[in-house]
C-alpha positions, 0 to 999 in steps of 0.5 A: 227463801233462796233466789238464784243468781249467776256468776261467771268464772273462768274455766280453770277455776270452774274445773278445780271447783267441780273436781274438789266438790266431786272429790269431797262428795259435796252438794254443789249448791250447798257448798257454793252458798256456804263458801260465798257466805264465809267469803262475804263475812270475811270481806265485810269484816276486813273492809269495815276494819279499814274504815275503823283504821281511817276513823270513818267508823267507831269501834261500836259501829263495827261491832254493830255491823258485824254483830260482835261484842266489844271484847270480840272486837278487841280480839279481832284487832289483836288477831289482825295486828291493828292498833286501837283507834282511840285518841287522848280526847276520847279517853279524857271525854270518857272520864268526864275531864273535857 
């Protein structure tokens, strides 16, 4: 179910947005829903990656929250030029050595 919400934007942005929507012959509400969803997903992913980098979240946590596979996560790290956050203890523990 769709629910209405209100967002305040400055006049210049609203004019640019309205002109673009008109030029592209788009439905304003549909377009705004689509762009809001895309922006939210990108921002959510970026903020979760920051938490991963600071070791507040594990790779598995991030994968679960953004609904991707570990392989997609590795691709995302490569795309964003982010190092894998794994310590020597993690490797040794995964091998049953500690």
